[in-house]
Structure formats: C-alpha cells, structure tokens
C-alpha positions in Angstrom: 12.2 -15.2 7.4 14.0 -13.8 10.6 14.5 -10.2 9.3 13.2 -7.5 7.1 14.9 -4.0 6.0 11.7 -1.7 5.1 11.4 1.9 3.2 8.0 3.5 4.0 7.7 2.4 7.4 5.4 5.3 8.5 2.5 4.3 6.3 -0.7 2.2 6.5 1.1 -0.2 5.0 4.5 -0.1 6.2 3.2 -0.1 10.4 0.9 -3.1 9.3 3.9 -5.2 8.4 5.8 -4.4 11.2 2.9 -5.2 13.6 2.8 -8.4 11.8 6.3 -9.0 12.1 6.6 -8.2 15.8 3.9 -10.7 16.4 5.5 -13.4 14.2 9.6 -12.9 16.1 10.7 -11.2 12.8 13.2 -8.2 13.5 12.8 -4.9 11.5 14.8 -2.3 10.3 12.1 0.8 9.4 13.9 3.2 7.4 11.7 6.4 7.6 12.6 10.3 6.7 13.9 12.1 9.5 11.7 15.1 9.5 8.6 12.9 9.2 5.6 13.5 11.3 4.7 10.1 11.7 7.7 8.5 13.0 5.4 8.1 16.4 3.4 5.5 14.4 6.0 3.0 14.2 5.3 0.2 16.4 7.6 0.2 19.5 9.2 -3.3 20.5 13.2 -4.4 20.8 12.5 -6.0 17.5 12.1 -2.7 15.5 15.0 -0.2 14.9 14.5 2.9 13.3 16.9 4.5 10.6 16.3 8.4 10.3 17.2 8.0 6.3 15.4 9.8 3.5 14.5 8.1 0.1 17.3 10.3 -1.7 19.9 9.1 1.0 20.0 5.4 0.3 22.9 5.0 -1.3 24.0 5.5 2.4 22.3 2.1 4.1 25.0 0.3 3.8 26.9 2.2 5.8 24.3 2.7 8.2 23.4 -0.9 8.6 26.6 -3.5 9.0 26.2 -7.1 8.5 23.6 -9.2 6.3 20.3 -8.9 5.6 17.7 -10.9 4.8 14.5 -9.3 3.0 14.1 -5.5 1.5 10.6 -4.5 1.6 10.7 -0.9 -0.8 7.1 0.4 0.3 8.4 4.4 0.1 7.6 6.3 -2.6 7.9 10.6 -2.7 4.7 12.8 -3.6 1.5 10.4 -3.3 -0.9 12.9 -2.9 -3.3 13.5 -6.1 -2.7 17.0 -6.6 1.0 15.7 -7.9 0.0 12.4 -9.1 0.8 13.9 -12.3 4.0 15.8 -12.0 6.3 13.9 -14.2 9.6 15.6 -12.5 8.4 14.3 -8.6 7.0 11.2 -9.8 10.2 10.4 -12.2 12.6 10.2 -9.3 11.0 7.6 -7.8 12.2 5.3 -10.4 15.6 6.4 -9.3 14.7 5.8 -5.8 14.1 2.4 -6.3 16.9 1.8 -8.4 18.7 3.0 -5.6 16.9 0.7 -3.4 18.0 -2.8 -5.2 21.2 -1.7 -5.1 21.7 -0.7 -1.0 19.6 -4.3 -1.0 22.4 -6.1 -3.0 25.0 -4.4 -0.8 23.3 -5.2 2.5 22.9 -8.9 1.5 19.6 -9.0 0.8 18.3 -12.6 -1.1 14.5 -11.2 -1.4 13.3 -7.9 -3.2 9.6 -6.4 -2.7 8.5 -3.7 -3.9 5.5 -1.7 -4.0 3.6 -1.3 -7.5 0.4 0.1 -8.0 -3.4 -0.5 -9.4 -2.6 2.7 -11.4 0.2 0.8 -13.7 -3.5 -1.0 -15.2 -5.7 1.7 -16.2 -9.0 1.4 -16.7 -10.8 -1.9 -16.8 -14.4 -2.4 -16.4 -13.9 -6.2 -15.4 -11.9 -8.0 -12.5 -8.2 -7.4 -13.4 -5.8 -9.7 -13.7 -1.9 -9.6 -13.5 -1.5 -10.8 -17.3 -4.2 -7.2 -18.7 -2.1 -5.2 -20.9 -0.6 -2.1 -18.8 -1.8 1.0 -19.8 -1.5 3.6 -17.0 -3.4 6.7 -17.2 -1.5 9.1 -14.7 2.3 10.0 -14.3 1.9 8.1 -11.3 1.4 5.0 -12.9 3.7 5.0 -15.5 6.4 5.9 -12.6 5.3 2.9 -10.8 5.2 0.5 -14.0 8.6 2.2 -14.8 9.8 1.5 -11.2 8.9 -2.4 -11.5 10.5 -2.8 -14.8 13.9 -1.4 -13.9 14.1 -3.0 -10.2 13.1 -6.3 -11.8 15.8 -6.0 -14.1 18.8 -5.2 -11.5 17.2 -8.3 -9.0 17.7 -10.7 -12.2 21.2 -9.1 -12.8 22.2 -9.4 -8.9 20.2 -12.4 -8.2 17.9 -11.3 -5.9 14.5 -12.6 -6.3 11.9 -10.1 -7.1 8.5 -9.7 -6.6 6.3 -6.7 -7.4 2.8 -6.4 -5.7 0.4 -4.6 -7.6 -1.4 -3.1 -4.5 -5.4 -2.1 -4.4 -7.1 0.1 -2.4 -6.0 -0.5 1.3 -7.6 1.2 4.5 -7.3 0.9 8.3 -5.1 2.0 11.2 -2.9 4.8 10.2 -4.3 5.5 6.8 -4.2 8.8 5.2 -6.7 11.8 6.0 -7.1 12.7 2.6 -8.5 9.4 1.3 -12.1 8.8 0.8 -12.7 6.5 3.4 -11.3 8.6 5.8 -12.9 11.7 4.5 -16.6 9.6 5.0 -15.2 8.8 8.4 -14.3 12.5 9.4 -17.4 14.1 7.9 -20.3 11.4 9.8 -18.3 11.7 13.1 -18.4 15.4 13.1 -22.1 14.9 12.1 -21.4 16.4 8.7 -23.1 15.2 5.4 -20.4 14.1 3.4 -20.6 15.4 -0.6 -20.6 12.3 -2.4 -21.3 11.3 -6.4 -23.4 8.5 -6.9 -21.0 6.1 -6.0 -22.3 3.6 -8.3 -18.3 2.1 -9.6 -17.1 -0.7 -8.0 -14.0 -1.1 -5.8 -12.3 -3.4 -4.1 -11.2 -2.6 -0.2 -8.5 -4.6 1.8 -8.0 -3.9 4.9 -4.5 -3.0 6.1 -3.3 -6.3 8.2 -4.3 -8.4 5.5 -2.3 -6.4 3.0 0.2 -7.1 5.7 -0.1 -10.6 5.5 -0.1 -11.0 1.8 3.3 -9.2 1.2 5.1 -11.5 4.3 3.5 -14.4 2.1 4.9 -13.1 -0.7 8.5 -12.5 0.3 8.2 -16.2 1.4 6.5 -18.1 -1.1 5.9 -15.4 -3.8 7.6 -16.8 -7.2 10.3 -14.8 -8.3 10.4 -11.9 -11.1 6.2 -12.4 -10.9 3.8 -9.3 -10.2 0.4 -10.1 -8.1 -2.3 -8.1 -7.5 -2.8 -7.4 -3.7 -6.5 -6.8 -3.0 -9.7 -8.4 -1.4 -10.9 -10.1 -4.4 -14.4 -8.4 -3.9 -16.1 -5.8 -6.1 -18.5 -4.1 -4.5 -20.7 -0.6 -5.8 -18.8 2.2 -3.4 -21.9 3.1 -2.3 -22.3 -0.6 -0.6 -19.0 0.6 1.5 -20.4 4.2 2.1 -23.4 2.9 3.5 -21.7 0.3 6.0 -19.6 2.9 7.4 -22.2 5.6 8.3 -24.4 2.5 9.7 -21.1 2.0 12.3 -21.0 5.8 13.3 -25.2 6.6 12.8 -27.8 5.0 10.8 -29.6 8.2 10.8 -27.0 10.2 9.4 -27.6 12.1 6.1 -25.4 11.2 3.1 -24.8 13.7 0.2 -25.1 10.9 -2.6 -25.4 12.4 -6.0 -24.2 15.9 -4.5 -21.1 15.8 -6.8 -20.9 15.1 -10.4 -19.3 11.5 -11.1 -18.5 12.2 -14.4 -18.7 10.4 -17.9 -16.9 7.5 -17.5 -16.9 5.6 -14.3 -13.7 4.1 -12.5 -14.0 0.4 -11.8 -11.2 -0.9 -9.9 -11.3 -4.4 -8.2 -8.9 -6.8 -8.9 -8.7 -11.1 -9.3 -6.7 -12.6 -6.7 -6.4 -16.5 -8.3 -2.6 -15.8 -8.5 -1.3 -14.8 -5.3 -4.0 -17.3 -3.6 -2.5 -20.1 -5.1 1.1 -19.3 -5.4 1.2 -18.4 -1.4 -2.1 -19.2 0.2 -3.4 -16.1 0.7 -6.9 -15.5 2.2 -8.3 -12.0 3.2 -9.5 -12.8 6.8 -11.3 -8.9 8.0 -14.4 -8.6 6.4 -14.9 -4.7 5.7 -17.6 -4.4 8.4 -15.2 -5.5 11.2 -11.9 -3.8 9.2 -14.2 -0.3 9.3 -14.9 -0.3 13.1 -11.1 -0.9 13.8 -10.6 2.1 11.7 -13.1 4.1 13.2 -12.2 3.4 16.4 -8.3 4.2 15.7 -9.5 7.5 14.6 -11.6 8.3 17.8 -8.3 7.5 19.4 -5.9 9.1 17.4 -6.9 11.9 15.1 -8.2 15.1 17.2 
C-alpha cells in the first residue's frame, strides 16, 4: 500500500492512521470539513495532503484529486454525539454519505474500500461478541451504521472494489473526544474533582488508538473481500478496573464517586472476540491499558486547556 484517501481525518482514529502511514512511508490524502476546529490535529508531514471537503460534498472529490489512488478509508460520520444518536434524519443521511464515498472511490480508481462500522450494530450481548452474531442494533445510530455497511458492500461488489467493514469497539488515546467516559474521568481527576460514576460493574473492551490504526492498515492489506471484522483489544474487564488504572496513574489517593449514579436495570456489556482479525491479518494489540492511559493523560495535559 503506497497511498490512501481518508475521510474523518481529524478524529482519534483518523489521526492515528495518518501517524502510522507517515511512519511506514504511505502517502495520505486527508479529507476534512473546511470549518473543522480540529484541522490542526492532522499530523504535519510532506506525505500528508489535506483536502477541505465536507461529507455532503464527497461527489466533488474526483475533481479535486486528479490521478489514480489505491485505498479509500471512509471514517467520517456526521452527528456522533449521544444527544443525536437516535435522530433518524441526522443519522440516516450518513448512509448517503457512505454511498457517495464509494462512488468517489470508484471514480478515483481505488481498489480497496475500508468503512468504519460500529459495535452499536450488534446490540446487547452478555458474552464476547463474534462477527457471526445476529445484528440487532438498539439505536438509530447502530441501524444507520448497519445499513451503510450493507449499501457500501453492494456498490463495491458492483464496481469490483475490495470491501472490508471493521466494526470498531471502544478506542481511546490521543485526540479523543472530550465527552468520552475516559476523558471525563481524566478531566475530573486532573482537576482534583471526584468523578460521579455508577457501580461500573459492566464488562468493557478498550483499544489504544495506535493499535486500532495498525488493525485498519492490516485490513486494507490482508483483510478478505466482503468481510466484517471486530476491531478491539479482545480483553473484557469490569469498567471499574479501567477507572482504578486511570485514578492510580493520576493520583492513587483520589476519591472516586463509585455508585453515585444509578447503574440502571440492565447492564450494557460490550467486549469482542477478535479471533477472526488475528487469524486473517496477524493483528495483535501491543499497547496495554496501563501504558496507553499514561500516554493519553500526557497528551491531555499538553493539549487541553
């Protein structure tokens, strides 16, 4: 793989993939919304070309990018905040954006299309989730991701483009959004405030951003056409264990508000079986949560005011 095109280039996964590409001498065309406040987070390099283009303008990409290209990563997704994840109009327009991304990939001569599916496509399970499990999304967001993947798969088959659909679980690390659970805990503890938490007994699976980036690069190179792959650490731990690691990395004496919030009637366990991606690509997570959280805290201190 010598070059890629990527939407969603300013997010946690996009910036991690760009960093990985720079290190491996892969040229990147980073597509980002012109008004994005996160443009400065795109890694600077002579190997990176930033194209300002919104998701609603992807049909213009072939005009902006002359010549042939190799791999198209469509990571962009509008309206990802929890407050609008059940807004049908906002979520379903992303299906059209995904279709337009495939159309652009075809016109640009791309041979591989990598989407960005979600754990939300599966719905609730109380065991390690495998790719062959029935999809039963419980949110409009999850339903839109599922439909986007199906639509992209059909178009890619029509155009004879290799199609891979990673279902991404919980990623953390550098350039993470400030409203995530991990960033909430880091922010509160660095301010010497007590984070308000549930009992945190649900089982969760966290993957560091650089490992996630390696997984998606391997999928472009070695993933099988038409396949879905879980992208996760494959390690499920009670959420409280993660919280304690974060607390101990900042201040072992800090107080945690465990049990301050109602945990609800039914816990949402969310952890993955990653046997398939390991078998097909050789992927192996390398960064432990203890190490990854130290890097994340360091980044937060240096970048968030």
